[in-house]
C-alpha positions as a Markdown table, in Angstrom:
| # | Residue | x | y | z |
|---|---|---|---|---|
| 1 | Unk | 85.5 | -1.4 | 52.0 |
| 2 | Unk | 86.2 | 1.8 | 53.7 |
| 3 | Unk | 85.9 | 2.4 | 57.1 |
| 4 | Unk | 82.9 | 4.1 | 58.2 |
| 5 | Unk | 82.6 | 6.3 | 61.4 |
| 6 | Unk | 79.8 | 6.9 | 64.0 |
| 7 | Unk | 79.5 | 10.3 | 64.8 |
| 8 | Unk | 77.4 | 11.8 | 67.8 |
| 9 | Unk | 75.7 | 14.7 | 67.0 |
| 10 | Unk | 74.7 | 16.7 | 70.0 |
| 11 | Unk | 72.8 | 19.6 | 69.1 |
| 12 | Unk | 71.5 | 20.9 | 72.5 |
| 13 | Unk | 70.1 | 24.3 | 73.1 |
| 14 | Unk | 69.7 | 27.6 | 71.8 |
| 15 | Unk | 71.5 | 28.8 | 68.6 |
| 16 | Unk | 73.3 | 25.3 | 69.2 |
| 17 | Unk | 70.4 | 23.2 | 66.9 |
| 18 | Unk | 70.8 | 26.2 | 63.8 |
| 19 | Unk | 74.5 | 25.7 | 63.6 |
| 20 | Unk | 74.8 | 22.0 | 63.9 |
| 21 | Unk | 72.5 | 21.9 | 61.1 |
| 22 | Unk | 74.6 | 23.8 | 59.0 |
| 23 | Unk | 77.6 | 22.1 | 59.7 |
| 24 | Unk | 75.6 | 18.9 | 59.1 |
| 25 | Unk | 74.8 | 19.8 | 55.8 |
| 26 | Unk | 78.5 | 21.1 | 54.7 |
| 27 | Unk | 79.7 | 17.8 | 55.6 |
| 28 | Unk | 77.5 | 15.5 | 53.6 |
| 29 | Unk | 77.7 | 17.7 | 50.5 |
| 30 | Unk | 81.7 | 16.1 | 51.1 |
| 31 | Unk | 80.1 | 12.7 | 51.0 |
| 32 | Unk | 82.9 | 11.0 | 53.3 |
| 33 | Unk | 82.1 | 7.9 | 55.2 |
| 34 | Unk | 80.2 | 9.5 | 58.5 |
| 35 | Unk | 77.1 | 8.1 | 59.7 |
| 36 | Unk | 75.2 | 10.7 | 62.5 |
| 37 | Unk | 73.4 | 10.0 | 65.1 |
| 38 | Unk | 71.7 | 12.7 | 67.6 |
| 39 | Unk | 71.6 | 12.7 | 71.2 |
| 40 | Unk | 69.4 | 14.5 | 73.3 |
| 41 | Unk | 71.4 | 16.0 | 76.3 |
| 42 | Unk | 71.1 | 18.7 | 78.7 |
| 43 | Unk | 68.1 | 20.6 | 80.0 |
| 44 | Unk | 66.0 | 19.5 | 77.5 |
| 45 | Unk | 66.5 | 15.9 | 78.5 |
| 46 | Unk | 66.3 | 17.1 | 82.0 |
| 47 | Unk | 62.9 | 17.9 | 81.7 |
| 48 | Unk | 62.1 | 15.0 | 80.0 |
| 49 | Unk | 63.8 | 12.4 | 82.4 |
| 50 | Unk | 65.3 | 13.9 | 85.7 |
| 51 | Unk | 69.2 | 14.0 | 84.1 |
| 52 | Unk | 70.8 | 15.5 | 81.3 |
| 53 | Unk | 72.6 | 12.9 | 80.6 |
| 54 | Unk | 71.1 | 9.5 | 80.7 |
| 55 | Unk | 73.6 | 6.4 | 81.6 |
| 56 | Unk | 72.7 | 4.8 | 78.2 |
| 57 | Unk | 73.7 | 8.1 | 76.3 |
| 58 | Unk | 77.2 | 7.9 | 77.7 |
| 59 | Unk | 77.4 | 4.4 | 76.9 |
| 60 | Unk | 76.6 | 4.7 | 73.4 |
| 61 | Unk | 78.7 | 8.0 | 73.1 |
| 62 | Unk | 81.6 | 6.1 | 74.4 |
| 63 | Unk | 81.1 | 4.2 | 70.9 |
| 64 | Unk | 81.1 | 6.8 | 68.7 |
| 65 | Unk | 84.2 | 7.6 | 66.8 |
| 66 | Unk | 83.9 | 11.5 | 67.2 |
| 67 | Unk | 81.4 | 13.5 | 68.8 |
| 68 | Unk | 79.9 | 17.1 | 67.5 |
| 69 | Unk | 78.2 | 19.6 | 70.2 |
| 70 | Unk | 76.8 | 22.5 | 69.2 |
| 71 | Unk | 75.4 | 24.4 | 73.1 |
| 72 | Unk | 73.4 | 23.3 | 76.0 |
| 73 | Unk | 71.7 | 26.2 | 78.5 |
| 74 | Unk | 72.7 | 25.5 | 81.8 |
| 75 | Unk | 70.1 | 26.5 | 84.5 |
| 76 | Unk | 70.9 | 27.0 | 87.6 |
| 77 | Unk | 68.2 | 29.2 | 89.5 |
| 78 | Unk | 65.1 | 26.9 | 88.5 |
| 79 | Unk | 66.6 | 23.8 | 88.5 |
| 80 | Unk | 69.1 | 23.7 | 91.5 |
| 81 | Unk | 69.8 | 19.8 | 90.7 |
| 82 | Unk | 70.6 | 20.4 | 87.5 |
| 83 | Unk | 74.2 | 19.1 | 87.1 |
| 84 | Unk | 76.0 | 20.1 | 83.6 |
| 85 | Unk | 75.9 | 18.0 | 80.9 |
| 86 | Unk | 79.5 | 18.9 | 79.4 |
| 87 | Unk | 81.5 | 18.9 | 82.6 |
| 88 | Unk | 80.1 | 15.3 | 83.0 |
| 89 | Unk | 81.0 | 14.6 | 79.3 |
| 90 | Unk | 84.6 | 15.8 | 79.5 |
| 91 | Unk | 85.3 | 14.3 | 82.8 |
| 92 | Unk | 83.5 | 10.7 | 82.1 |
| 93 | Unk | 85.2 | 10.1 | 79.0 |
| 94 | Unk | 88.2 | 11.6 | 80.5 |
| 95 | Unk | 88.9 | 14.6 | 77.8 |
| 96 | Unk | 91.8 | 16.0 | 79.7 |
| 97 | Unk | 92.5 | 18.2 | 77.1 |
| 98 | Unk | 90.8 | 21.1 | 75.7 |
| 99 | Unk | 92.3 | 22.6 | 72.7 |
| 100 | Unk | 91.3 | 26.3 | 71.9 |
| 101 | Unk | 92.7 | 27.8 | 68.3 |
| 102 | Unk | 93.0 | 31.7 | 69.0 |
| 103 | Unk | 93.9 | 32.5 | 64.9 |
| 104 | Unk | 93.5 | 35.9 | 63.2 |
| 105 | Unk | 96.0 | 35.9 | 60.0 |
| 106 | Unk | 95.3 | 39.3 | 59.1 |
| 107 | Unk | 96.8 | 40.4 | 63.0 |
| 108 | Unk | 99.7 | 37.5 | 62.8 |
| 109 | Unk | 97.8 | 35.8 | 65.5 |
| 110 | Unk | 98.4 | 31.5 | 66.0 |
| 111 | Unk | 97.8 | 30.4 | 69.0 |
| 112 | Unk | 96.7 | 27.4 | 71.0 |
| 113 | Unk | 95.6 | 27.2 | 74.3 |
| 114 | Unk | 95.7 | 23.8 | 76.0 |
| 115 | Unk | 93.3 | 23.8 | 78.7 |
| 116 | Unk | 93.5 | 21.5 | 81.4 |
| 117 | Unk | 89.6 | 20.1 | 81.4 |
| 118 | Unk | 89.0 | 17.8 | 83.9 |
| 119 | Unk | 89.3 | 19.4 | 87.8 |
| 120 | Unk | 90.6 | 22.6 | 89.0 |
| 121 | Unk | 87.2 | 24.7 | 90.2 |
| 122 | Unk | 84.8 | 23.1 | 87.6 |
| 123 | Unk | 85.1 | 20.0 | 89.6 |
| 124 | Unk | 82.2 | 21.5 | 91.3 |
| 125 | Unk | 83.5 | 20.0 | 95.1 |
| 126 | Unk | 81.2 | 23.3 | 96.7 |
| 127 | Unk | 79.9 | 23.9 | 99.9 |
| 128 | Unk | 78.7 | 26.4 | 102.5 |
| 129 | Unk | 80.5 | 26.1 | 105.4 |
| 130 | Unk | 78.4 | 28.6 | 107.4 |
| 131 | Unk | 75.1 | 28.5 | 105.7 |
| 132 | Unk | 74.3 | 32.2 | 104.5 |
| 133 | Unk | 77.4 | 33.7 | 105.5 |
| 134 | Unk | 80.4 | 31.3 | 103.9 |
| 135 | Unk | 80.6 | 29.1 | 100.7 |
| 136 | Unk | 83.4 | 27.5 | 99.8 |
| 137 | Unk | 84.7 | 25.9 | 96.3 |
| 138 | Unk | 87.9 | 23.4 | 96.1 |
| 139 | Unk | 90.7 | 24.1 | 93.8 |
| 140 | Unk | 91.7 | 20.4 | 92.6 |
| 141 | Unk | 95.1 | 20.3 | 91.4 |
| 142 | Unk | 96.4 | 16.5 | 90.6 |
| 143 | Unk | 99.7 | 15.2 | 89.1 |
| 144 | Unk | 97.9 | 13.0 | 87.0 |
| 145 | Unk | 95.8 | 15.6 | 85.4 |
| 146 | Unk | 98.4 | 18.0 | 85.0 |
| 147 | Unk | 100.8 | 15.6 | 83.3 |
| 148 | Unk | 98.3 | 14.8 | 80.6 |
| 149 | Unk | 97.8 | 18.2 | 79.9 |
| 150 | Unk | 101.2 | 19.4 | 79.3 |
| 151 | Unk | 102.0 | 16.1 | 77.5 |
| 152 | Unk | 99.4 | 17.0 | 75.1 |
| 153 | Unk | 100.8 | 20.4 | 73.9 |
| 154 | Unk | 104.5 | 19.2 | 74.0 |
| 155 | Unk | 103.1 | 16.7 | 71.3 |
| 156 | Unk | 101.4 | 19.1 | 69.8 |
| 157 | Unk | 104.3 | 21.8 | 70.1 |
| 158 | Unk | 106.8 | 19.0 | 68.5 |
| 159 | Unk | 104.2 | 17.5 | 65.5 |
| 160 | Unk | 103.2 | 21.2 | 64.6 |
| 161 | Unk | 107.1 | 22.6 | 65.5 |
| 162 | Unk | 105.9 | 25.6 | 67.0 |
| 163 | Unk | 108.3 | 27.8 | 68.9 |
| 164 | Unk | 107.5 | 28.9 | 72.5 |
| 165 | Unk | 105.1 | 27.2 | 75.4 |
| 166 | Unk | 103.8 | 29.5 | 77.9 |
| 167 | Unk | 102.7 | 28.1 | 81.2 |
| 168 | Unk | 100.3 | 30.5 | 82.9 |
| 169 | Unk | 99.1 | 30.1 | 86.4 |
| 170 | Unk | 99.0 | 32.1 | 89.6 |
| 171 | Unk | 101.5 | 30.9 | 92.0 |
| 172 | Unk | 102.8 | 33.8 | 93.4 |
| 173 | Unk | 99.2 | 33.8 | 95.2 |
| 174 | Unk | 98.0 | 30.3 | 95.2 |
| 175 | Unk | 101.6 | 28.9 | 96.0 |
| 176 | Unk | 100.4 | 25.1 | 96.5 |
| 177 | Unk | 98.2 | 24.5 | 94.2 |
| 178 | Unk | 99.2 | 26.6 | 91.7 |
| 179 | Unk | 102.8 | 26.2 | 92.4 |
| 180 | Unk | 102.4 | 22.5 | 91.6 |
| 181 | Unk | 100.6 | 23.0 | 88.4 |
| 182 | Unk | 103.5 | 25.3 | 87.6 |
| 183 | Unk | 106.6 | 22.9 | 89.0 |
| 184 | Unk | 105.0 | 19.9 | 86.9 |
| 185 | Unk | 104.8 | 21.7 | 83.9 |
| 186 | Unk | 108.1 | 23.1 | 84.2 |
| 187 | Unk | 109.9 | 19.7 | 85.1 |
| 188 | Unk | 107.6 | 18.4 | 81.5 |
| 189 | Unk | 109.0 | 20.9 | 79.6 |
| 190 | Unk | 112.8 | 21.2 | 80.7 |
| 191 | Unk | 113.2 | 16.9 | 80.2 |
| 192 | Unk | 111.9 | 17.8 | 76.7 |
| 193 | Unk | 113.8 | 20.3 | 76.1 |
| 194 | Unk | 111.1 | 22.8 | 75.1 |
| 195 | Unk | 111.4 | 26.4 | 75.4 |
| 196 | Unk | 109.0 | 28.5 | 77.4 |
| 197 | Unk | 107.8 | 31.3 | 79.9 |
| 198 | Unk | 105.5 | 32.2 | 82.7 |
| 199 | Unk | 102.6 | 34.2 | 83.3 |
| 200 | Unk | 100.3 | 35.2 | 85.7 |
| 201 | Unk | 97.1 | 34.8 | 84.5 |
| 202 | Unk | 96.0 | 38.5 | 85.0 |
| 203 | Unk | 99.6 | 39.7 | 83.2 |
| 204 | Unk | 98.9 | 37.0 | 80.8 |
| 205 | Unk | 95.1 | 38.5 | 79.7 |
| 206 | Unk | 96.6 | 41.6 | 79.4 |
| 207 | Unk | 99.5 | 41.0 | 77.3 |
| 208 | Unk | 97.4 | 38.7 | 75.2 |
| 209 | Unk | 95.4 | 42.2 | 73.9 |
| 210 | Unk | 98.1 | 44.3 | 73.7 |
| 211 | Unk | 100.8 | 41.9 | 72.5 |
| 212 | Unk | 99.3 | 39.0 | 70.6 |
| 213 | Unk | 101.8 | 38.0 | 68.2 |
| 214 | Unk | 103.9 | 37.5 | 71.3 |
| 215 | Unk | 102.0 | 33.9 | 72.3 |
| 216 | Unk | 102.2 | 30.5 | 70.4 |
| 217 | Unk | 101.0 | 27.6 | 72.7 |
| 218 | Unk | 99.3 | 28.5 | 75.9 |
| 219 | Unk | 99.2 | 25.8 | 78.8 |
| 220 | Unk | 97.2 | 26.4 | 81.6 |
| 221 | Unk | 94.6 | 24.8 | 84.2 |
| 222 | Unk | 90.7 | 24.6 | 83.9 |
| 223 | Unk | 89.3 | 28.5 | 84.9 |
| 224 | Unk | 92.2 | 30.3 | 83.7 |
| 225 | Unk | 92.2 | 28.3 | 80.0 |
| 226 | Unk | 88.6 | 29.3 | 79.7 |
| 227 | Unk | 88.8 | 32.9 | 80.3 |
| 228 | Unk | 91.7 | 33.3 | 78.5 |
| 229 | Unk | 90.2 | 31.5 | 75.5 |
| 230 | Unk | 87.1 | 33.5 | 75.6 |
| 231 | Unk | 89.1 | 36.8 | 75.8 |
| 232 | Unk | 90.6 | 35.4 | 72.6 |
| 233 | Unk | 87.1 | 35.9 | 70.8 |
| 234 | Unk | 88.2 | 40.2 | 71.4 |
| 235 | Unk | 91.3 | 39.2 | 69.6 |
| 236 | Unk | 89.1 | 37.5 | 66.1 |
| 237 | Unk | 86.6 | 39.6 | 65.9 |
| 238 | Unk | 83.9 | 37.8 | 68.1 |
| 239 | Unk | 83.2 | 34.7 | 70.0 |
| 240 | Unk | 81.5 | 32.8 | 67.1 |
| 241 | Unk | 85.1 | 32.4 | 65.2 |
| 242 | Unk | 86.6 | 30.3 | 68.3 |
| 243 | Unk | 86.1 | 26.3 | 68.0 |
| 244 | Unk | 87.2 | 24.2 | 70.4 |
| 245 | Unk | 89.0 | 20.1 | 70.6 |
| 246 | Unk | 87.9 | 17.8 | 73.7 |
| 247 | Unk | 90.6 | 15.1 | 73.5 |
| 248 | Unk | 91.7 | 11.9 | 75.7 |
| 249 | Unk | 93.2 | 8.7 | 75.1 |
| 250 | Unk | 90.1 | 7.3 | 73.0 |
| 251 | Unk | 87.5 | 9.5 | 72.6 |
| 252 | Unk | 87.3 | 13.0 | 71.1 |
| 253 | Unk | 84.7 | 16.1 | 71.2 |
| 254 | Unk | 83.9 | 19.1 | 69.2 |
| 255 | Unk | 82.3 | 22.4 | 69.9 |
| 256 | Unk | 82.3 | 26.3 | 69.4 |
| 257 | Unk | 83.5 | 28.2 | 72.7 |
| 258 | Unk | 80.4 | 30.4 | 72.3 |
| 259 | Unk | 77.5 | 29.5 | 74.5 |
| 260 | Unk | 73.9 | 28.9 | 73.9 |
| 261 | Unk | 73.0 | 32.6 | 73.2 |
| 262 | Unk | 69.0 | 32.3 | 74.1 |
| 263 | Unk | 69.0 | 35.9 | 73.0 |
| 264 | Unk | 69.5 | 35.4 | 69.4 |
| 265 | Unk | 68.4 | 31.9 | 68.9 |
| 266 | Unk | 65.5 | 30.6 | 66.2 |
| 267 | Unk | 66.5 | 34.0 | 64.4 |
| 268 | Unk | 68.6 | 32.5 | 62.0 |
| 269 | Unk | 71.8 | 35.3 | 62.8 |
| 270 | Unk | 73.9 | 33.3 | 64.5 |
| 271 | Unk | 77.7 | 32.9 | 63.3 |
| 272 | Unk | 78.3 | 29.1 | 62.6 |
| 273 | Unk | 82.1 | 29.1 | 61.5 |
| 274 | Unk | 83.1 | 28.0 | 65.3 |
| 275 | Unk | 80.7 | 25.3 | 64.4 |
| 276 | Unk | 81.8 | 25.0 | 61.0 |
| 277 | Unk | 85.4 | 25.0 | 62.2 |
| 278 | Unk | 85.0 | 22.3 | 64.6 |
| 279 | Unk | 84.1 | 20.1 | 61.8 |
| 280 | Unk | 87.0 | 20.8 | 60.1 |
| 281 | Unk | 89.4 | 19.9 | 63.3 |
| 282 | Unk | 87.0 | 16.5 | 63.5 |
| 283 | Unk | 87.8 | 16.0 | 59.8 |
| 284 | Unk | 91.6 | 16.2 | 60.0 |
| 285 | Unk | 91.6 | 13.9 | 63.4 |
| 286 | Unk | 89.9 | 11.5 | 61.6 |
| 287 | Unk | 92.1 | 11.4 | 58.1 |
| 288 | Unk | 90.5 | 13.5 | 56.0 |
| 289 | Unk | 93.1 | 16.3 | 55.7 |
| 290 | Unk | 92.3 | 17.6 | 52.1 |
| 291 | Unk | 88.1 | 17.9 | 52.8 |
| 292 | Unk | 89.6 | 19.7 | 56.3 |
| 293 | Unk | 91.7 | 22.3 | 54.3 |
| 294 | Unk | 89.1 | 23.2 | 51.8 |
| 295 | Unk | 86.7 | 24.0 | 55.0 |
| 296 | Unk | 89.5 | 26.0 | 56.6 |
| 297 | Unk | 90.5 | 27.9 | 53.0 |
| 298 | Unk | 86.8 | 28.3 | 52.9 |
| 299 | Unk | 86.6 | 29.9 | 55.8 |
| 300 | Unk | 89.5 | 32.3 | 55.7 |
| 301 | Unk | 87.7 | 33.5 | 51.6 |
| 302 | Unk | 84.4 | 34.2 | 53.0 |
| 303 | Unk | 85.9 | 36.3 | 56.0 |
| 304 | Unk | 88.4 | 37.9 | 53.6 |
| 305 | Unk | 85.2 | 38.6 | 51.8 |
| 306 | Unk | 83.0 | 40.1 | 54.4 |
| 307 | Unk | 80.1 | 37.2 | 54.7 |
| 308 | Unk | 79.6 | 37.6 | 58.2 |
| 309 | Unk | 76.4 | 36.7 | 59.7 |
| 310 | Unk | 73.9 | 39.5 | 60.8 |
| 311 | Unk | 74.5 | 38.6 | 65.0 |
| 312 | Unk | 78.3 | 39.5 | 64.2 |
| 313 | Unk | 77.6 | 43.0 | 62.3 |
| 314 | Unk | 78.0 | 41.1 | 58.8 |
| 315 | Unk | 74.8 | 40.8 | 56.3 |
| 316 | Unk | 74.1 | 37.3 | 55.8 |
| 317 | Unk | 71.8 | 34.6 | 57.6 |
| 318 | Unk | 73.4 | 31.1 | 59.1 |
| 319 | Unk | 71.3 | 29.2 | 56.5 |
| 320 | Unk | 72.3 | 31.9 | 53.9 |
| 321 | Unk | 76.6 | 31.1 | 54.8 |
| 322 | Unk | 75.8 | 27.6 | 54.9 |
| 323 | Unk | 74.5 | 27.3 | 51.3 |
| 324 | Unk | 77.5 | 29.5 | 50.0 |
| 325 | Unk | 79.5 | 27.5 | 51.7 |
| 326 | Unk | 78.1 | 24.3 | 49.9 |
| 327 | Unk | 78.0 | 25.4 | 46.9 |
| 328 | Unk | 81.6 | 26.5 | 46.7 |
| 329 | Unk | 82.4 | 22.5 | 48.2 |
| 330 | Unk | 79.7 | 21.8 | 44.8 |
| 331 | Unk | 82.1 | 23.7 | 42.2 |
| 332 | Unk | 85.4 | 23.0 | 44.1 |
């Protein structure tokens, strides 16, 4: 009897439930041995129980073969004690690598950003040194986390026969923290004989817009990776085309780069392609390569035919794109 895979589903807030529903309907058409279990995590859970991520939910998530994640609102002003559920999951499940593909075949853009996912300024170690006068945020860079992200990038580089690695940092200013990150990356890449260059993060942002075809695999720290991969949305027309894969040694979580977008929630106009791409990457990681490639190809075909969502200037509703996708899969 074939193995059945337990997939955690976290629809979340805003447009999260809409894009998640579209993806799940598409996956169900494929008739694969996948069992889905939904979890309420984030703002809705916080309002019910006082925490965005309950311990019992976290323990169940650890038992799943993969996690599909929609989008979460992160209230700060109204709920000062709220702690981000997605940051908690990344840290708690040791999802050390956040892999963000930026791909636009028309423009010859094929970039993978490997973003360290558990520390840096996102460690949320902040305090007021002088209340009302001076706030401090600690930038945490550890050898262990840096080795994990550069080794993940090297593994991807070799398996996929990529050509060049770019280390992105700001060691000319942040000589201790970013210099430490840079030196560890250099050491591992030199040891593995991987060709690489280096860019300061500000120069990298400029060059990504002007010369994106010159980039291949980027390895960088948490905040720089977040900013640069969002900038990549401009290279593929919109954030709704950017998936991300959070990976660790034992767990994986797939989420679109776009946020909860409350301004367009419940209007059925959101672009579902980033979430659908997340599903395709999940299928590939689970070993369903044929089905994964069908989804990738269909997205290319749909975009080529301008089957795009209203929220990004297209003519189609989210649900209409989902229906067309299901019909195409059924007809093969």
